KELUM-498317 format. One record per atom (N, C-alpha, C): x, y, z; residue in three letters. Coordinates in pm, whole numbers, plus 50000, padded with zeros to 5 digits. Each point is the difference from the previous one (the first is absolute). Layout:
XYZALA ...
This chain:
319900516214112UNK 501054986349887UNK 498604993849983UNK 499684987649841UNK 498724995450016UNK 500394990550079UNK 498734989250034UNK 500084992750060UNK 500474985549922UNK 500354999049914UNK 500054988149911UNK 499524988450074UNK 500374992550056UNK 499634984750112UNK 498975001849955UNK 499215010650130UNK 498264999249915UNK 499825001249935UNK 500175005749873UNK 499154996849883UNK 500274989649936UNK 501374995049971UNK 500244984550016UNK 498744988850014UNK 499555003750145UNK 499154992950037UNK 498515001649975UNK 499455005549915UNK 498725004049948UNK 500124991349824UNK 499414993049976UNK 498864995649907UNK 500804999449876UNK 500025015349990UNK 500345009549845UNK 501044999449982UNK 500555001250057UNK 502015002550034UNK 500784993650031UNK 499524981350017UNK 500364989150042UNK 500774997349915UNK 501814994650019UNK 500444995449888UNK 500785011949894UNK 499895013150092UNK 500865007249836UNK 500845000050079UNK 501205009249877UNK 502005001250110UNK 499705010450057UNK 500454996750032UNK 500205011350132UNK 500145012849884UNK 501025008549935UNK 499845006649922UNK 499125006549930UNK 499004988349958UNK 498395001750004UNK 499335017350042UNK 500374986750124UNK 499255010950212UNK 500645010049941UNK 501835003650020UNK 499975015149994UNK 499125007549903UNK 499994993849900UNK 499895015849925UNK 498435001050046UNK 499524996050113UNK 498945004649994UNK 499855009850162UNK 501135005550042UNK 500915009450094UNK 499635015350007UNK 500185004949897UNK 500375006249941UNK 498645009649981UNK 498874998749994UNK 498275003949966UNK 499634996150134UNK 500534992250076UNK 499614991950137UNK 499545008550146UNK 498925003450048UNK 500295013350084UNK 498954983650108UNK 500075009150131UNK 498504994250080UNK 499155009450110UNK 498934994249970UNK 499005007350099UNK 499404996050131UNK 500465010750061UNK 499704993850129UNK 498085002050040UNK 499334999650029UNK 498475002049955UNK 499554990350125UNK 498695018050055UNK 498804994350111UNK 498804995649903UNK 499354995050095UNK 498964990450029UNK 499115012049885UNK 499204999149857UNK 499225007549960UNK 500075002849884UNK 502144997349963UNK 500835004649933UNK 499264993749831UNK 499715005249920UNK 499225002249826UNK 501254999649937UNK 500134988449932UNK 501274997249922UNK 499655005649871UNK 498544995949987UNK 499415002349781UNK 498614998650017UNK 499525007349928UNK 498394994249959UNK 499625002749831UNK 499414992349994UNK 499434996149876UNK 499865013349911UNK 500624996549892UNK 500435013849839UNK 501005003150026UNK 500614999250170UNK 501345008049958UNK 501294992549949UNK 500505011849958UNK 501374995649883UNK 500864994250126UNK 500594991849958UNK 501244987750090UNK 501744999949920UNK 500685010150095UNK 501344993549979UNK 500954993450058UNK 498804990250085UNK 501344987950132UNK 498654990650035UNK 501324989649996UNK 499554993050115UNK 500294995150103UNK 498995002650043UNK 500154990450226UNK 500004992950010UNK 501374994350122UNK 500374994550074UNK 499325001850110UNK 499764987350046UNK 499585003550176UNK 500984991150056UNK 500785011350061UNK 500604990850080UNK 499594994550194UNK 500095013250016UNK 498974997450151UNK 497685008049973UNK 499804991550123UNK 499045004150020UNK 498604995349888UNK 499035008750026UNK 498774990449871UNK 499325014049907UNK 499864992349920UNK 498695009849872UNK 499484993649939UNK 498855005749993UNK 498544994749955UNK 499905008849852UNK 499604990149981UNK 499995003849827UNK 498304997149962UNK 499245013949936UNK 498525001250047UNK 499145001849853UNK 499565004249952UNK 498825006049971UNK 498915009150043UNK 499135009649910UNK 499745009250149UNK 498615001949909UNK 498564992849980UNK 498744997949943UNK 499005013850092UNK 499365006249962UNK 499685012450057UNK 500695004350140UNK 499735000150114UNK 500665001250109UNK 500444987050084UNK 499894986949902UNK 499934989850006UNK 501734995850020UNK 501734989950041UNK 500234997749985UNK 500484988349998UNK 500554994149897UNK 499834981549968UNK 501365000149998UNK 500254990350143UNK 501314990950025UNK 500694992449896UNK 500265002049909UNK 500364993249921UNK 501024988150046UNK 501445005350072UNK 500784997150041UNK 501125003950144UNK 501164996650013UNK 499895000850145UNK 501424995150063UNK 500905007749898UNK 501614991249984UNK 500635002550119UNK 501124988450037UNK 500754998950143UNK 501275001949899UNK 501275003850053UNK 501264997449992UNK 500274990949955UNK 501604993849894UNK 500015010649865UNK 499055000949951UNK 499025012349913UNK 499424996649929UNK 500495009949899UNK 498984999949864UNK 500135010049909UNK 499145006949953UNK 499765009249937UNK 498605003350000UNK 499495012249911UNK 499685011349896UNK 499915003149917UNK 500765001349805UNK 500004991350018UNK 500534994049927UNK 499504999049871UNK 498635003049935UNK 499265005149906UNK 500485014549990UNK 501115006450148UNK 500325015249953UNK 500965001149901UNK 500414989449959UNK 501414996249934UNK 500274997949903UNK 498854994949923UNK 500124997549863UNK 498255004949921UNK 500424999349838UNK 499005006249969UNK 499755007249998UNK 499184999450039UNK 499565025050007UNK 499675003450127UNK 500714994550103UNK 500864996450069UNK 498645015950113UNK 499014992950000UNK 498565000250141UNK 499994988650079UNK 499365006850104UNK 499544989950095UNK 498385000450002UNK 500404985350076UNK 498234997549958UNK 499194997850077UNK 500605004250146UNK 499374991750137UNK 501115015250107UNK 499164998350074UNK 501075008650199UNK 500424990450039UNK 501695002250084UNK 500504997250071UNK 499875014250116UNK 500194990850086UNK 499905009950155UNK 500984990750113UNK 500825008550085UNK 500104990350110UNK 499484999150085UNK 499964988350098UNK 498894999550088UNK 500664998350147UNK 501185005449947UNK 500924994950162UNK 500865010149936UNK 501345004950169UNK 500975003349880UNK 501054989649935UNK 500495006949881UNK 500414992349925UNK 501105005349969UNK 500764991749980UNK 501265002049879UNK 500684988449848UNK 499445018249901UNK 499914995149825UNK 501075000849948UNK 500484998749926UNK 501014995749936UNK 499655003449842UNK 500405018349915UNK 499435001049885UNK 501004995849920UNK 499584998849885UNK 500844992849875UNK 499715006049868UNK 501025008449952UNK 499425007649872UNK 499754992949871UNK 499074998749916UNK 499764997049897UNK 501575001049888UNK 500335012450041UNK 501704997649883UNK 500354987050071UNK 500255001050087UNK 500474987550129UNK 499414986149939UNK 499405002450027UNK 499144986049943UNK 500414994749847UNK 499715007649893UNK 500575005549903UNK 501664989349939UNK 500695007150077UNK 501414997350054UNK 500424987050018UNK 498994995550134UNK 500204990050071UNK 499284988949793UNK 499355000549998UNK 499304996049870UNK 500694995449852UNK 500515008049972UNK 501464998449977UNK 501454991749953UNK 499924998450184UNK 501674992650077UNK 498824990050016UNK 498594997650015UNK 499204983450071UNK 498935002249841UNK 500514996049919UNK 498714994849897UNK 498994988450028UNK 500264992450076UNK 498904989250049UNK 499095007650131UNK 500515011450016UNK 499435002650137UNK 497975009949932UNK 500565001049874UNK 498485003749926UNK 498744990250071UNK 500824988449919UNK 498564983450067UNK 499424999750156UNK 501085004650082UNK 499965000750099UNK 499095004350022UNK 499835019449955UNK 499025013250015UNK 498844991349961UNK 499724996749849UNK 499424994849960UNK 498794987450094UNK 501104992550032UNK 498604989150107UNK 500485012750075UNK 499715004950063UNK 499765009450168UNK 499065011549957UNK 499455002049912UNK 499025001949939UNK 498774997849993UNK 500294988049915UNK 498884989949943UNK 499374991850199UNK 501354998750054UNK 499244995250152UNK 499265004150050UNK 500905020849998UNK 499085009750027UNK 498295001849967UNK 500085000349855UNK 498765000849935UNK 498944984950046UNK 500684991150002UNK 498554986150074UNK 500215001550092UNK 500975008250110UNK 499064999350124UNK 498755008050030UNK 500355010949932UNK 498415011450007UNK 498964994749971UNK 500294989149830UNK 498734995549955UNK 499884990150077UNK 500124995750116UNK 499774987750051UNK 499485013050193UNK 500935007450012UNK 498995004950167UNK 498625004149929UNK 500085009049909UNK 498555005049900UNK 498724987449936UNK 500554988850027UNK 499294991649968UNK 499404999550164UNK 500865001150055UNK 499164986250167UNK 499445012050059UNK 500545013949960UNK 498895010150036UNK 498525001749933UNK 500284997949891UNK 498104997349979UNK 499864987349976UNK 500704988150084UNK 499144986650051UNK 499455000050110UNK 501235002450087UNK 498895000250139UNK 499745016550041UNK 498774991450126UNK 499595010550092UNK 500865005250063UNK 499635005650074UNK 500565009350173UNK 500944990250074UNK 498854993250090UNK 500714990550052UNK 501174992649915UNK 499524992149985UNK 501374990749911UNK 501105014049986UNK 499775006649943UNK 501225011749987UNK 500675001050111UNK 499315006350067UNK 500844997850136UNK 500464992850078UNK 499174988350045UNK 500584988250030UNK 501534994749903UNK 500055004149905UNK 501324994349957UNK 501205011849946UNK 499285012950081UNK 501435012850016UNK 500044990550113UNK 499125001050159UNK 500234996250164UNK 501524989050033UNK 499044988349833UNK 501564982250019UNK 501365006449950UNK 499965012349864UNK 500945001449930UNK 501285008350151UNK 499055009350131UNK 500935007250089UNK 499934998450103UNK 498974988549991UNK 500404993550180UNK 501794996650025UNK 500255000550108UNK 500784991850070UNK 499874995150129UNK 500154981049985UNK 500124991850088UNK 497935004350050UNK 499345007849862UNK 498594997550090UNK 499315016750041UNK 502005010949927UNK 498725011550096UNK 500475010249864UNK 499275008249992UNK 500375009049899UNK 500385015350065UNK 500825002850024UNK 500445011050098UNK 500185017049912UNK 499775008550080UNK 500005011649932UNK 499475006349813UNK 499354995650065UNK 499015002449838UNK 498715002450069UNK 499295017349972UNK 499075006249990UNK 499054993849896UNK 498655004750060UNK 498564999049944UNK 500595007049835UNK 500265017250044UNK 500634998249851UNK 500514996649904UNK 501644992250042UNK 500544997449971UNK 499624989649902UNK 499034989250145UNK 499584985149885UNK 499135004149843UNK 499495013450053UNK 498695007349920UNK 501065000949825UNK 501385009650036UNK 500805003449878UNK 500374990349969UNK 500904985450046UNK 499644988349886UNK 499224994349949UNK 499335000350034UNK 498274995749890UNK 499595005149956UNK 500325017149972UNK 499165012649990UNK 498665000750000UNK 499484997550086UNK 498985002250082UNK 500125013350094UNK 498475004350087UNK 499865010450031UNK 500464991350201UNK 500435004150031UNK 500614999350201UNK 498074994450027UNK 499335005250013UNK 498824999650000UNK 499464984750000UNK 500054993049863UNK 499604989149922UNK 501754992250077UNK 501015003650059UNK 500304982350035UNK 499855000750179UNK 499575010050043UNK 499715005350115UNK 498604987750054UNK 499285003949893UNK 498444990950018UNK 500544987349952UNK 500914998649895UNK 500194982749995UNK 500404990150155UNK 501515004950019UNK 500345000850120UNK 499404997150100UNK 498845008650003UNK 499104997950140UNK 499124981649947UNK 499545001649893UNK 499134985649988UNK 501224985550027UNK 501375003749944UNK 500924991950053UNK 500754995950163UNK 499555005550038UNK 500115003050144UNK 498574993950123UNK 498835009149892UNK 498834990550052UNK 500274985050024UNK 500194998649859UNK 499794983249936UNK 501504989650105UNK 500885008750061UNK 500364991950121UNK 501554999449920UNK 500265011249891UNK 501564991649918UNK 500655009249958UNK 499935009450106UNK 501055007350016UNK 499775009350169UNK 501255008150013UNK 499545007950068UNK 500455016250022UNK 499475008049987UNK 500435007850007UNK 500655015350149UNK 501524995949932UNK 500885009750137UNK 500065018249947UNK 501175005550068UNK 499875012149969UNK 501554991849868UNK 499695010949900UNK 500944995649879UNK 500964987149974UNK 498754983750068UNK 500114995650028UNK 498754988549949UNK 500054989649877UNK 499134990650022UNK 500574988250002UNK 499274987350082UNK 500454983750041UNK 499234993049930UNK 500314990449927UNK 499724992149920UNK 499114986450121UNK 498915001450080UNK 499764988150064UNK 500284987849891UNK 498775001149880UNK 499804983349968UNK 500335005449817UNK 501284987950030UNK 500535011549859UNK 499334992049903UNK 499864985250013UNK 499574989249902UNK 498355008849915UNK 499135007150094UNK 498885009649956UNK 500435010249902UNK 500905008950049UNK 500425011049919UNK 500534999449846UNK 500914984750084UNK 500624996249805UNK 498934989949927UNK 498814996050048UNK 498714994449932UNK 499135015949919UNK 500475010850079UNK 499275011050007UNK 500625005549853UNK 500944994649988UNK 500645006649856UNK 499615000249872UNK 499644984749960UNK 498964994349941UNK 498975000649982UNK 498905008450106UNK 498585001549922UNK 500235006549910UNK 
């Protein structure tokens, strides 16, 4: 059975009557996948809206041999919206970054939902606009910032009590769309400056204020 209560907590589906949410049940399927599972790539035809229920999914673009991370989604989250509308084409890639559970809702089911609740169209337009603006700002940040500010920002975003745990140099590089060697060299600069301490799969922030200042350089 479709977890209607879960869907009702997602902004897109909030305040919809149960009768409308029930229309999603027929074509809804759950996928349990492992890290690295690829949901879609640019130019693929889409017939599915994805709802992340558990785990994490990365949205990225590939430029040459680099992966530029646009967003890392945590549940509850929706992705693959553009694949359900208009030309039905995806313009980015999406992959699981850890074991995840994703609900797949067919395009036909979404179209039936729009007939049941036409006001949902405005929410979808808002969602697409918000994602588009986010990508523009992300690209602007990449163009504006040097490597140290970008890495400093990433470390601060993922720090828990000034500890970034479980992320390898390669994973940091993938998040920023860079080569691992560049990340290793930059982490070395921050370590020699006494701002961070590097341990096995752990980075400790020793001087948070200096790292915060580095994001503005």
